C-alpha positions in Angstrom: 0.0 0.0 0.0 1.2 3.5 -0.8 2.1 5.6 2.2 0.4 8.9 3.0 3.8 10.6 2.7 4.3 9.3 -0.8 0.9 10.4 -1.9 1.4 13.8 -0.4 4.8 14.1 -1.9 3.8 13.2 -5.5 0.8 15.6 -5.2 3.0 18.5 -4.2 5.4 17.7 -7.0 2.6 17.4 -9.5 1.1 20.7 -8.4 4.4 22.4 -8.6 5.0 21.1 -12.2 1.5 21.8 -13.5 1.6 25.4 -12.3 4.9 26.0 -14.0 4.6 27.1 -17.6 5.6 24.4 -20.0 4.4 22.9 -23.4 1.1 21.7 -21.9 0.1 25.0 -20.4 1.2 27.0 -23.4 -0.9 24.8 -25.7 -4.0 24.7 -23.5 -4.0 28.4 -22.8 -3.4 29.2 -26.5 -6.4 27.1 -27.5 -8.6 28.5 -24.7 -7.8 32.1 -25.6 -8.1 31.8 -29.4 -10.7 29.1 -29.9 -12.7 29.1 -26.6 -13.1 26.9 -23.5 -14.6 24.0 -25.4 -11.5 23.7 -27.5 -9.3 24.0 -24.4 -11.2 21.1 -22.7 -11.0 18.9 -25.8 -7.2 19.6 -26.0 -7.0 18.8 -22.2 -8.7 15.4 -22.9 -5.8 14.6 -25.3 -3.3 15.7 -22.6 -5.0 13.4 -20.1 -4.6 10.4 -22.4 -1.0 11.2 -22.7 -0.7 11.0 -18.9 -2.3 7.6 -19.0 0.3 6.4 -21.5 3.1 7.5 -19.2 1.3 5.9 -16.2 1.0 2.6 -18.0 4.7 2.7 -18.9 5.6 3.4 -15.3 3.5 0.6 -13.9 4.9 -1.8 -16.6 8.3 -1.4 -15.0 10.1 1.3 -16.9 12.1 1.9 -13.8 13.4 -1.7 -13.8 15.7 -0.7 -16.7 17.4 1.9 -14.5 17.7 -0.6 -11.7 19.7 -2.9 -14.0 21.8 0.0 -15.3 22.4 2.4 -12.4 24.7 4.7 -14.5 21.8 5.3 -16.9 19.6 6.2 -14.0 22.2 8.7 -12.7 22.4 10.2 -16.2 18.7 10.6 -16.3 18.7 12.2 -12.8 21.3 14.7 -13.9 19.6 15.5 -17.2 16.3 15.8 -15.4 17.7 18.2 -12.8 19.4 20.2 -15.6 16.1 20.5 -17.4 14.2 21.6 -14.3 16.9 24.3 -13.6 16.6 25.5 -17.2 12.8 25.8 -16.7 13.5 27.7 -13.4 15.7 30.1 -15.3 13.1 30.6 -18.0 10.6 31.5 -15.3 12.7 34.2 -13.7 14.9 35.5 -16.5 14.5 39.2 -17.5 12.2 39.7 -20.4 10.3 36.5 -20.0 6.9 36.4 -21.9 3.7 35.5 -20.0 2.1 32.2 -21.0 -1.2 34.1 -20.8 -0.2 36.2 -23.8 0.3 33.6 -26.5 0.5 34.1 -30.2 -2.7 33.6 -32.3 -3.1 30.0 -33.6 -5.5 28.8 -36.4 -8.7 27.0 -35.4 -8.7 23.2 -35.6 -11.3 20.5 -35.5 -12.1 18.6 -32.2 -10.1 15.5 -33.5 -7.1 17.5 -34.3 -7.3 19.4 -31.0 -7.4 16.1 -29.1 -4.5 14.6 -31.1 -2.3 17.7 -30.7 -3.0 17.7 -26.9 -1.9 14.0 -26.8 1.2 14.6 -28.8 2.1 17.7 -26.9 2.0 15.8 -23.6 3.9 12.7 -24.9 6.7 14.9 -26.2 6.7 17.1 -23.0 10.2 16.7 -21.4 8.8 17.9 -18.0 6.4 15.0 -17.9 9.0 12.5 -18.9 11.3 13.7 -16.1 8.4 13.3 -13.7 7.6 9.7 -14.6 11.2 8.6 -15.1 13.1 10.4 -12.3 10.7 11.8 -9.7 7.8 9.4 -9.4 10.0 6.2 -8.8 11.5 7.9 -5.7 8.1 7.7 -4.0 7.8 3.9 -4.6 8.8 1.7 -1.6 9.2 -2.0 -2.5 8.7 -2.9 1.2 5.1 -1.7 0.9 4.1 -4.3 -1.7 3.5 -4.3 -5.4 5.7 -1.8 -7.2 3.4 -1.7 -10.2 0.4 -1.1 -7.9 2.1 1.7 -6.1 3.1 3.3 -9.5 -0.5 3.2 -10.6 -1.8 4.8 -7.4 0.9 7.5 -7.5 0.2 8.1 -11.3 -3.5 8.4 -10.5 -2.7 11.1 -7.9 -0.5 13.0 -10.4 -3.1 12.7 -13.1 -5.9 13.9 -10.8 -3.9 16.9 -9.8 -2.7 17.8 -13.3 -6.0 17.4 -15.0 -7.9 19.3 -12.3 -5.5 22.3 -12.3 -5.3 22.3 -16.1 -9.1 22.3 -16.3 -9.2 25.3 -14.0 -6.6 27.0 -16.1 -8.6 26.4 -19.3 -11.8 27.7 -17.7 -10.2 30.8 -16.3 -7.5 31.6 -19.0 -9.4 34.6 -20.3 -9.9 36.1 -16.9 -6.4 35.5 -15.8 -5.0 37.0 -18.9 -7.0 40.2 -18.4 -6.0 40.3 -14.7 -2.3 39.9 -15.3 -2.4 42.5 -18.1 -3.7 45.0 -15.5 -1.3 43.8 -12.7 2.1 43.0 -14.2 3.6 42.8 -10.7 1.5 39.7 -9.9 3.0 38.0 -12.9 6.5 38.8 -11.6 5.7 37.2 -8.3 4.3 34.1 -10.0 7.4 33.7 -12.1 9.7 33.9 -9.2 7.6 31.5 -7.1 7.5 28.9 -9.9 11.2 29.4 -10.5 11.9 28.6 -6.8 9.7 25.5 -6.9 11.5 24.2 -10.0 14.9 24.9 -8.5 13.9 23.1 -5.3 12.8 20.0 -7.3 16.1 20.0 -9.2 18.1 20.1 -5.9 15.9 17.3 -4.5 16.6 15.2 -7.6 20.3 15.8 -7.5 20.7 15.2 -3.8 18.5 12.0 -3.7 20.4 8.7 -3.3 17.3 6.7 -4.1 17.2 4.2 -7.0 14.1 3.1 -8.9 12.3 0.2 -7.4 
């Protein structure tokens, strides 16, 4: 059985990542602002299926590969931490552009919106880092089935990510107008998210854990 600490930990990690601008957020906000909330929600459905694909891979034992090749796991840890630090810098660097002021994009059908949401998530390095490097650290073999724990933790991450992304889709227009009037708030948000990402990178680098 998954421990409460592991559930809480993955929920916090998932929340920190979903609130940080990345490919998923940029795509969902762009669609919501230019094509409406319905388009944003259809796109989110594709993103959600992408999460399920990653969850299935995690429960199928993707971490076992890294157990057999510890050096490969270390390389993934370092690369993941480097990517998180790069995202942190992108969040706080001078002249950063708000995700809530995206470029105009052409209208697409529901099927294409869903497909683009799916592909955007599958090719999102931030989600790959989450499932390959971060999530396995919350799995404890002493608590039973590794695959079962991976599924539970993945479900927690998906619930957090989809809920927050749905809220972002539904409020994208209001948030964009608010931040346009209060640029100072945007600065606070950027620095907060940068700190969260930097903290995750440090945690990843300092962890001595190995995938179960």
